[in-house]
N, C-alpha and C positions, 0 to 999 in steps of 0.2 A: 430589641424593644421596638414596638411599633408606636409611632406618634402621628396622630391625625389632628390637623389644625383645621377648624371650621370657622371661617370669619363670619361674624353675624350678618344676617340678611339686611336688605335695605331698610333704613330707619328714617323717621321724620327728622327734619332739621330743627334746631332750637336749643334751648337750654332750660333747666340744667342738663348737662350732657348725660349724666347717669340715668335720667328719667325718660330719655327719648325712646319711643315705642316703634315697633315695626309698621311700615306702611302696608297697604293691601298687597302691593307687589312683593314686599318683603315676606309677608306671611305665606304667599304662594311659593316663593323661593325656598323658604324654610321647609315647607311641606314636601316639595319635590326632592330636596337634598336629604331630608330625614328618611323618606321612603327608600332612596338609594342606599343610604348608610345602614338602615335597619336590615337590609338584605345581606350586608357584608360585615358589619361590625360584630366581632366576637362577643359572646354573652358576658365574658369576664372583663370587658373593657371598663376602665375607670373613666368616667365622664366628669370633667372639671370645667366649671363655667364662671366667667366673669360676673361680678355682681350688678352689672348694668342691666337695665330693663330690656334693651334690645337683644342682648345675648341670652338672657333668661327666656325671652319669648322664642328665640331661635331654637334653643335647646328643648323647650317644651314640645316642639314638633316631633321629637324623637319618641315621646311617650315612654321614656326609660328613666330610672332614678339617676340623679346627678348631684354633684356637690358644688355648691357655690364657694368660690375661693377668692378672697380679697386680693391676693397677689396676682390675679389675672385682670385687674382693672385696666382701663385704657391707658393709664400712665405707666404701666409696667415696662420693664426692659426685657429684651430677649434673654439675657443671661439669668435674670431673676425668674422668668417663666420656666426656663430649662431646669433650673434648680428646683422649683416647685414641683414639677412633674417627675423629677428623678431621672432625667435623661442622662445616660442611656441605660440605667440600671433597673428600671421598673420591670417586675416579672409579668405585668399585665399590659396590654395595649392601653394607651392613654389618648382620649379624645379631649382636646381643648376647644371650647367655644369662646372665641376671643376677638381681638381687634388688630387692626393695622395701627401703628407700623410694626409692632413686635411680631405679628404673624409672619410678615415678609422677611423680617430680619432673622428670625429663627430658620426659615427655609434657606436663606442665603448662607447662613453660618453652617448649617448641617451639610449642605450640598457642596459648598466651596471651601469651607474652613476659614472664610474671611468675613469680616463685618461688612455689611452693605445692605442695600435695599432691594426688595423684590415686591412687586405689587400683586396682591391676591385680591381678586374681585369680590365684592360683597356677596355673601352667601356661598362662596366657593370653598372647596376642601382641597387640602394638600395632605397626602398620606405618605409617610416615610417610614423606613425600617432600617435599623442598624443590624448589620450582620458581619460575621468574620469573613474576610476574603484575603487569601494569601498571607495569613499571619497578622493581618491588621484589621481594624474596624473600618467598615465601609457603610456609608449611608446610601440606601437605595431609594429612589423616588418611585413609588408604586403608582401614584396617580395624582394629577391636579385636574379638578373638574369644577366647572361653573354650573350653577343651576339652570342657566339659559340653554345648556346643551342636553338637559334631561327632558 
């Protein structure tokens, strides 16, 4: 299974939290990363998005169909998100457009097998793949990319 985590782009400060929209910089970040993803993301990828405004605006830059999933809200836990996306058993690649801290916690858990924190920059993508290796499941980190590098 391939799991791609895309942290929402830069958003305005303020409240209510779920209504925060992208800044002009955030819209540019989303457009750059969407262009990069669209060149690489398989057509059968399942795109799941948090219901927050900033993640919806980030995902809209892809110009692909997506599903809004309440279990990806900012308060979600890493374990709950992994359950929601069906890790590691989904037959299709899954792209999550979501939030810290669970984005970084998922990365840490899948790569190290331990609970912990990993900081994923706003607008950045982490692309992981589970594969068999020497009789065991192994998580391969394919890429971590910030929109500032595009």
